[in-house]
N, C-alpha and C positions, 0 to 999 in steps of 0.2 A: 799443362806444362810440367808441374811437379810430378804427376803420375808417370809421364814419359821418362823423365830423368831418373826417377827411382826404379823404374822397371828395367832399365838397361844398366850394364856394367860400366863399360868404358866409352861407349859411343857419345853420350852427352858431354862427358869431360873433354873428349877430343874436339867435338864440334864447337863447344863454347870456348875452349882454349884457342882453337884456330881462328875463330872470329875476332877475339880480342887481340891476338897477336897481329893479325892483319890490320885492324883498325888503329890500335895504339902505335904500332911500329910506323905506320904510314904518317900519322899525325906528328910524331916526334921527329921523324926524318925530315919532314917538310919544314918544321919549326927550328930544329937545332942540328940538322945534318947527321953525319954518320955517328957521331958520339951519342946523339939523342936516340938513334936507332939501336945502338948496343944496349943502352940502359933500358929502353922500352922492351927489347927482347927478353931481358932478364925479368923485368917486372911482369910482363904479360904471360910468361911461362908459368907463373903461379896458378893460372886458371886451369891448367891441365891437371892439377892435383888438389883442387879445392874440396873434393868429396871423398874419394876412395883413400887417398894418401895425403891427408891434409898436412902431415908433419913435414912433407917435402916442400910445401909452399913457404914455410918459415925461412929456411936458408936462402931461397930465391928472393924473398922479400927483403931480407937483410942485404943480399948481394946486389940487388938493384939500387938500394940506398947507397951502398959503398961505391958502386959504379957512378952514380950521379954525383957523389962528392969528389971522387978521384978525377973524373973527367971535367970537373968544374962547370957543371951544367946548371942552368936555371931550372926551377921546378918543372918537371915534365908532365905531359898529359897522362902518361902511364902511371905516374905517381899519384895524380888525382884519382885515377881509376882504381886505386887500391881499396877505396870505400866500396866499390862494387864487389871486389873479392871478399871483403868482410861480410857483405850482405849475403853472397852466395854460400860462403862457408857457414854462416849462422843458420841459413835456411835449409841447407842440404848436407852439410858436413856434421861431424861429431861435435858435441857441445864443448868438450874440453879443448879441442883443437881450434874451434872457432874463437874461444876466449883468448887463446894464445896468439892467434892471428890478429885479433883486435888489439891486444897489448903491443904486439910487434909493430903493427901499422901505426899506432899512436906514437910510440917511442921513436921509430925511424922517421916519421913525419915531422915530429918536433925537432929532431936532429937536423933534418934537411932545412926546416924553417930557420933554425939558428944559423946554419951555415949561409943561407941565402940572405939573411939580414945583417949579420955581423962580420962575415968574411968576404963581402963584396964591397967594391968602392961606392962611395956616395954618389948620388945622382945617376947611377947606372940603371937604366930602365929594363924591365922585363915585363911582358904582357901589359905595357902601358903604365906601369907603376914605377915610381922612383922615390928614393929616400934621400933627404938632404941634410939630416943631422942625426945625432945620437938618440935624441928623444924619439925621432921618427923610427929609428931602428927598434927601440923597445916597443913602441906602439905597433909597428908592423909585426914584430915577433909575437907579441901578445895576441894580436888579431888572428894570425895564422895558427898559433897554438890552440886557441879556443875553437877556431873553425875545424881544425883537424880532430880535436877530441869530440866536438859536437857532431860533425858529419859522420865520423866512423862509429861513434856510439849510437847515433840514430840509425845508421845502416845495419848495425848488429841487432838492435831492437826490432827494426822493421822486418829483417829476415826471420827472426824468431817468432814474431807475431804472425807473419804470413804462413809459416810452416805449421804453427799450432792451429791457425784458422783452417788450413787445408786438412789437417788431421782430424779436427773436430767435425768438419763437414763429411769427411770420409767415414768417421765413426758413426755419424748420424745416418748416413746412407746404409752402412752395414747393419745398424740396429733396425732400420726400416726393413731391410731385406730379411733379417732373422724374424722380425715380427710378422711379416707377410707369410713367411714359411710356417711359423707357429699357428697363425690364424687359419692357413690352408689346412694344416694338420687337424686343428680343432674342428674345422668345418667337416672334414672327412670323417672324423670320429662321430660328430653329431649325426651326419647322414647315415653312418653305419648303425648307430644306435636306433635311429628311426626305422631303418630297414629291418632290424631285429624285432622291433615291435610289430611291424607289418607281418613279418615272417611268423611271429607268434600267433597272430590272428589267423593267418592262413593255415597254420598247423592245427589250430583248434578246429577249424572248419573241416579239414581233411580227416581229423580224428572222428568227427561227428558222422562223416560219410562212411568211414570204415565201420563204426559202431552200427550204423543203419544196415550196412551190408550183412554184418554178422547176425543181427536180429532177424532180418528178412530171410536169410539163408537158413537159420535155425528153425524159424517158424514154418518155412516152406517144406523143410524135410519131413516134419510131422504131418503137415496138411496133405502132402502128396500121397501119403499112405492111405488117407481116407478118400480123397478125391484127386485122382491123377490129372484131371483137367486143370487143376490149379497151377501145375508146373510151368506151362508156357507163359501164363500171365506173370508168374513170379520171376521167371528168367528175364522177361522184358523189363520189369521194374528193376531187377538187379543190374541189368546192363546200363540203364540210365544212371543208377547210383554210382556204378563203377566209372562211367564216363565223367560224371561230375567230380568224383574223387580224383580221377586222373588229371583233370584240368586244374584242380586245386593243388595237387602235388607238383604239376609243371610250373605253376605260378610260384610255388614255394621254392622250387629248385632255381628258377631264374632269379628270384630275389636274393637267395643265399649266394648264388654264383656271382652276382653283381657286387655283393657286399665283400666277398673274398677278393675280387679283383681290385676294388678300391683299397682294401686294407693291405694288400700285398703288392702294391705298386712298387717296383724295384727302383732304387736310387740310380741316377745316371751321372754323367760328367758335370752337368750343371749344378748338381748338389754339392760338388766339391767346393764351390765358392762359399756355401754356408758352413762347410766343415773348416775352411780356412779362416773364416771370421771367428768361429768358436776357438780355434787354436790361437789366434791373435789375442783374444780375450784372456786366454790361459797364460799368455806371456811368451808364446812362440811366434817369432816374426815369420809369417808364412806368406809366400808369393806364388801365384799361379800364372804361367805364361803359355800362350799358344803361338807357335811359329808355323808358317805355311798355311795352306788352305784346309781348314777343318771341315770334315763332312760327317753327317749323322750316321750312327751305327744302329744295328738292331738292339733291342733292350738287353738281351743276354750278354752281348759284347760290351756294352757300356757298363753293365753291372759288374762284369769281370774286371774291367779297367778301374772302376770305382773301388772294388774290394782290394785290388793290388795296391793302389795308392793309400787306401785306408790302413791296410796292414803295415805298409812301410812307415806311415806316420805314427801308428800305434807303437811300432818298434822304437822310433825316435823318442816318443814320450816316456817309454820305459827306461831308456838308457842315457838320455841326454838331459841336462839341466834346463831349467826355465831360462829363457833368454836366447836359446838356440834359434838360429835362422834355418828355415826349411824352404827350399826352392823346388817347386813342382813344374817341370817343363814338359810340354807336349810338342813334339816336332813332327808335323804332318808332312808326308810326301804324297805323290800321286797314288801310290799303291800301298804304302805302309805307314807305320807310326812308331815312334820311339818315345818312351816315357822315362824321364829321369827324376828321381826323388833324392835330393841332396841335402845334407845338413852339416853344420859345423860344430857338432856336439863336443868333439874332442878338443877343439880350439877353445870353446867356452869353458870347458872343465879345467883346462890347463891354466887358465888365467888366475884362478884362485888356489890352485894346487901348489904344494911345495915342490920346487924344481928338483929333478933328479939329476945326479951327476953321472951322465952317461958318456962313455967314451965314444969316439967316432965309429969304432968297429961295432959297439953295441947298438948305437943308433942306426947304423946301416943294416944290421941284422933285423932290427925291429921294423924298419921300413920295408925290407925285403919280405918278411913274413906277412906284413900287412898287404902287400901287393900280390903275393902268391897264395895266401891262405884262402881256402874254399869256405866261404861263409855258408853255413847250413843251419837248419833248425826247423821247428814245426811251422813257423810263419813263412819262412822262405820256401819251404816245400809246398805249402799251400798256394803261394803266389805262382810258383812254376806250374803246378797242376792247372790253375785257372788259365794261365797263359797258353798252355799246351792245347786247351780246348779250341783255341783260335789260331793255331799254328804259330804261337809265339814262344818266347823264352825269356827268363828272368835271371839276371846276374846281380850279385851283391858283393861289394868289396869295400874294404876300409881304405880311406885316403889318409896317409900318415900325417898326423898333426892337425888334421882338419875335421874329419867325421866319417860318415858312411854314405855310400851312393848305391841306390837301387836302380838298375838299368833294365827296362822291359822293352823288348824288341818284337814288333809284329810286322814282318815284311809283307804279308798278304792280307792285311786287315780289310782291304777294299772289297774282299769277297763278302763281307758282312755289312755292306752298306744298307741302310734302311730303304733307300729308294730302289735298289735292285731287288730286295726281297718283296717289297710291296708291288 
């Protein structure tokens, strides 16, 4: 669930917000009529902004409390559901905003509890509860205040605990993946070293065969001058030695060729996951997504795609600070592929930079240059050459105030399917 929510931009927020709007609005409408529906709509709208734009949830939370007070409503179901908002914001939103949402929920909840206990007539029932004297007002207010603080505080702690547990399990899975990759590499290196030892023995045997040929040929040259009948027997023996030497050299060639194939196994798209894990360990929030039906490509095509993404990421590491988010999106179609490598390096850099006093005209010129400037360089040219080998093209441009985007288009990449070639 957490993985699905974090892998999407707006879809989880819209779905969760719509569910809570439907449920909470229906409950409050049935319990307190149209006024309850209005307050519930304001409260439940907070769920649309609990993750991406948490700061928008704060005024809605305060607005719902004001609406509940102004419309003289009893405590609403949507007001109780604010604890769920605190939970989701703590688990999936930014920490500073989740703390502000927690504080706002507690303060507004206590204000509503005060209004419900001290500004309503005695013996007026709501949800089967009635207060008959002033002492009861204080006891009721104290119970509700403690409950509000406890429930919201527990919700915030539970959300933080679950997201940390999820991140720990994800980190453990990523460490296992890297460890398996390292173990596989170590095994390949060990097998390669063993093959070199075998190749050394085969080479020694081949050298012995060649030395025997030289000795026999040199001796036969002098012996044939004395007795020409020795030549046929010498040639027969020489052919046998040559055949044995040929067999040894063939075995040596096969062994070395197999070793080179193992050592030079090219990286493919699956290896990008290991690269993303290493980037996350270095402090870059990296995410890889595949949209559409992914199909396997020939090794050279996957190597070209890997190198394009690798060079784009290497450019981000050179120019963007730690903490930059990197999104790698593969959008597959029936015949083609689009690869987007996006970062927010400029946005992260501007957070700590001293703000510049730019006029509107200067800012517009800067944005226009960013959109029209042709980004070039050794790395970009290399990407374009790799893409051109498979009828693709690479474009790179600056997104004003955000970062850089590398866009690789391969409209006919299906020509290089692995199943078609095989």
